[in-house]
N, C-alpha and C positions, 0 to 999 in steps of 0.2 A: 765859233765852235772848231773850224778846221785848224785854227791857230792852236787851241787847247789840245786837240789830238796830234798836232805835229810835235809837241814836246813830249808825248808819252806813247807814240807809236810803237817803239821797240819793246815796252813794258807789255803792251797789249798783244804784240805779236807772239811774245813769249807765253802769254797766258793762252792764245789760241792753240799753240803747240802742245802746252800742257794738256788742255781739254781734249784734245785730238787723242792723244795717248790714253788719257784716263777714260775718255768715251769709249774707244776701241775695247780696252780691257773689260769694261762693265758689260758690254753687250756680248763679248766673247765668253764671258763666264757662263751665261745661258746656253749660247750655242755650241760651244766646245764641251761644256758640261754634258749637254745631252749626248753629243758624239761618244764620250767617254763612259756614258752609261750611268751618270750620277742621278740619284733620285730627285724629286722636286723637294723634299725636305732637306737633302744634303745640300742642294744649291742655295736654299733659303738661309741656311747656316753660313754659307760661304759669303752670300750678299750681306747679311747681318754683321759678319765679322769686319768688313770695310767700316762700317759706321761705328762699331766699337773702337776701332783704332783711331777713327776720326775724332770721337768723342775725348779719348784720352789725349790726344795731340792737341786738341784745342785748349785743354786745361794746362798742357805743359809747355807748349811752343813758346809763350811770352817768357817762361822761366828760362829756357834755354838760350834764348835771343839775348836776355839780359845779361847772361854769363859769358858767353862768346861772341855775340854780335850776329847781326843779320846775315852777312855774306857766308860765314862759316856754317850757320845752321842750314841756309838755302842750298849751298853746295853739297854738304853731308847727306841732307835728306834726300836731294835730287839723285844722288849716287845710289843710294838704297832704292829708291823707286824704280830706277833704270834696271837694276840687278833683279829686283822682284819680279818685274815684267818677263824678263828673259827666263826665270826659273819656273814659270807655271808649266809649260809643256815638258819640262824635264822631270817634274815629279806630279803626274795627273792622279793624285789621290785627293780626296774630299779633306783630310786632315791637313795635307800640306797647303792646299789651295786656302784653307780657312787661316792658317797662320800667315801666309803671304798676304792676304787680303787685310788682315789686321796691320801688318806692317805698311802696306800701301796707304791705308786710311791714316794712320799716325804720320806718315811722311808727308802726304798731301796737305794734311792739316797745316803742318809747320811751313810748307811751301806756300799755301794760300796766304798765312799770316804775313810772310816775308814779302810777297809781291804785293799784297794790298797796302802793306805799310809804305813800300816805295811809291805806289800810285796815290795814297793819300797825302803823303809828304810832298808829291809834286803839284797838288791842287791847292787852289786858293779857295776861300770862302765862297767867291763868286763863280768858281769853276767845277766845285766838288760835285754838284749835281750831274754835270755832263760828264765828268770823269766816271762817276760810278755808274751812269747809265751805259756808257762806252764799255765799261768792264763787263757788265752783265750781257751786253750784246755779244762780246767777244768770247765770254764762256759758253753761251748758248750756240753761238755759230760753230765753236769747236766741237761741241757735243753732236750737232747735227751732221757736220762734215764727217766726223768720225764714223758714222754709219756707213757712208759710202767707201770708206777705206776698208772696212771689215770685208767688203766684197771683192777687194783687189786681188787677195790672196786666198788660198784654201784655208778654211777655218779649222780642218783637221791637221794642219802641218805646223811647223815652227815659224813660218815667215810672219804671220799677222802679230804674233807676241814680240818678235824681233822689231817689226815696224814701229810698233807702239812704243818700244823701248829707245828707239833711235829718235823718234819725236820728242820724247820727254827729255832725252839728253840734250837735243838741239835746243829745247826752249830755255835753257839757262843761259845761253849765250847772249841774247839779246838783252835780257834782264840784267845780268852781271855786268855787261860791257856798256850799258847805257850811262849817260852821263848825270843821272839823277844822283843826288847827296844821299848817303846812307841815313835813314831816319833814327830817331832816338827811341828806344823801348821805354815805355812809361809804366810805372806802377799804377794799378786801377784801385780805387776805394771799392771795398767789398759790398755786395748787396744780396741778402739771403733770398732764396727761391721763395720764402713765404711773404717777404716784403715785395717782391716782384708780383706775386699773385694778388696780394692785397691792393696793389696799385691798378693791375689790369687782369682781372680774372679770365676775360674773354681772350686777350692776348696771349695769356700763359697757356690756357687750355687749347686754344685754337692752334698754336705753334707746336704743342706736343702731338695732337692728331695729324697735323700737317706733316710732320716728320715721318709719321708711318705712311702717307701717301706718296711722298717723294722718294722715300728708300724703295717702296714697291714699284714705283714707276722705273726708277733708274736701274735697279737690279733685277726685278722678277719679270719686266715686261718681255725681255728676250726669253726668258724661261718659259713663260706662258706661250709664246709663238712657237718655241721649239716643241712644247707638249701637244700643241694642236697639229704638228706636222708641217708647218710652213718651212718653205726653202729660206736659205739664208737671206737671199736678197729681200723677201717679203717681210722677214723678221726686222731686219735693219731698217727697211722703209716704215714700218710700224713704229718702231722706236724714234725714228727722225721726225715722224708725225707729231708725236708726244712733244718733242722739244721745240719743233716749229711753232706750235700752238703757244708754248710757253713764252715766246719771242713776241708773236704778233698781237698776243691779247693784252700786253703790258701797257700799251699807249692808251687804248680806250678805256681800260680800267683805271689807270692813272689819271686820266682827264676827268673821269666821273668822280674818282676820290676825293678830288680837291673842290667838289661842287655840292655833294650831298652827305648826309649822315653815313658815316663809314660802316656803322653797324648794319645798316640796310643793304649796303654793297656787299659787305661780307656774307650776309644771309642769302643774296641773290646769286652771288658767285659760287657759294659751296652747295646751293640747291641745284644749280645748272650743272656742276661737276657730278652731283649724285645722279641726275637724269642721263647724263652721258654715260656713266658707268652701268646704268640699268639697261640702257638700249641693247648692247649685245647680248647681255644676259636673257632679255626677254625676246628679241628677234633672231638670235642665232649668230654665230660667229662668221658671218659672210665677211669676206675680206675688206670690201668697200665700207662696210659698217664698222669693222675694226678700225680702219683708218680715221673715219670720221670722228668716232668716239675717243680715240686716243688723241686727236688733234684737239677736241673740245675739252677733254679731261686735262691734259697738259695746259691748255690755255687758261684754265680755271686755277690750277695748283701754283703756279709760280706767282701770278699777280695776287693770289690769295695771301701768300707768304709776306709780299711787300705791304699789303693792306694791313696784315695783323702786326707788322713791325711799326708801321705808321700810327696805327690805332693805340699801341702800347706807348709810343712816344708822347701821344696827346696828354698822356696821365703823369708824366715823368718831369722832375726838375733836371735842368741841364746838367748839373753836377752828377746825377745818378746814371746818366745814359751809358757811359762806357761800361760800367759794371752790369747794367741791365742788359746790354748787348752780350756779355759774356753768358748771363743766366739764360737768355733766349737761345743761344747756340747749344747750352747745355741741355736745355728741355727739349728742344728739336733733335738733338742727338739721341735722347733716350727713346723718343717716337721712333726714329729712324732704325735703331737696333731691333726693337720689337715688331715693326711693320713687316719686313721680309719673313721672319718666323712665323708670324700669323698668318701671312698670305700663304706660305708654303704649306702650313698644316692644313689650311682650309682647301687648298688645291689638292692635297692628298686625300681629303675626306670627300669633297665635293666635286672634284674633276677640275679641269682648266678653267672653268667659269668662276670657280672661288676667287680667282684674281679680281674679276670685275666686282664681285660680290663683296669683298672686303674693302676695296677702295670706295665703292659706293657707300658703305656703312659708315667709313670714317667722313666722307663729305657730308653726309645726312647728319652725323653727329655734331659736326662744327656748326651747321646751319640751326639745328634744334637748340643747341647750347647758346647760340648767339640770339635767337628769338626769346629765350628765357631771361638772358642777360638784359635785353632791352627793357624788360618790365621791372628790373632791379634798380637803375639809376638813370639820370638824364645824360645823354652824350653832350660833349663839349660842342659848341657851335661851330659852323664851317670856318667862321672868321678865326676862332681860336684854335683850330686844328693845325698841326704841323704839315708841311708839305710832304707829299708822296714821292718816293724815288725808287726806280726800278732797282729790284735785287733779285739775284738768284739764290735759291736755297742751298747752294753749294758754298756760298760766302762764308768767310770766317768772321770772328769777332770784330776785327778791324773794319771791314767794310760795313758791316751793321751797324757799329758805333759811328762811324763817319756818316751814314745815311741819317742815323737819328739826329746827330748834331746839325747837320746840313738842313734837315726839316724843321728844326726849331729855329735856327738862324733865319731861314727863309719867312717862316711865319712871323717872327719879331721884325723883320724889314718891311713885310707887307703891312703890319699893324702900324708901324712907324709912318709909313707913307700915306695910310689913311687918316692917321690922327698922331700927329708928332707928340702930343702929350700923354698918349695911352701907353699903358705897360701891359704886357701879355701875362696873364695870370699863370 
């Protein structure tokens, strides 16, 4: 493992720096927006704007890369990102922040595609699972550490946005100067959303609902904390607890995923997420309860994403996996756009606890739909299922597609080891 990481450490270090800058600006939207007097609904629009830009970028990044190459796209979008972060405190108006967040989402989507292409190109079939897991850890550690950096400077000033911009600018050096060869941009065979749904209804609907969960976590958690009147330190600790949970629960959930019917695990994880969201709503928003609920909620959301991707993979032919990854990202993006808007509206109507109510409803909806789908068809056997790989919901089509293909390859190798004459259906 150390030998694998030694070949990609520069790329991973660049990813950590990107996530530090991105994690800072995501939390600063809620904290600084509250200082500027933005309403909860205005901040929900600002939050959704990021995911709208990300969705557009996920559909166009590969086209841009095919035209001008990875390096130019990566450098250009990185420059726009750095400039956008600096612009936030210069024009503290909801409409300006909305436009800037669209731009940031678009740019970051392209940056992810480029960085993940380099990582995937650096991996072999044998090391791809390790590389993808290391990438997920790097992303999550960057998001957690970013919460501490928000406290280094005054959130009401210019410095935190400047620091985020500096981190993003520095992130491009290790990635662009690494010795990895430039990957080739490939064309992908199309797969309609209807075809994707027909292959895996649970995976498609689950990813759509989970997009709303993760977007609300990433963008509205800081808004919720600010609305409660928490200090900046307590808001950032709450957000950090969510992402710490998302990192620590990946291993036990992944271990169970390869041993039992994935639908039962999806049902259980979603149900636990719903209970975690109901706890502060029922017991009140005491700070220890918020930290524990956020930790468990985050710990269910990210592994649930990996579970749904792996479950969808079980019903796909290997040739359809690259196109399916694009479809899953698109569906996830639709849910991510609607999630913060719905959360903000519910918080306007029901107060701050609308944050927990919305997330709990989405987790419960995934659990109920999963239970219903379990009555509609048999699941593939554990032996026929592809391998689980850790994925962050912020990953682009490149990482999702690589994870799908790696899971398929691992399952094929395991089947061949057990029975050299067997073929995986």
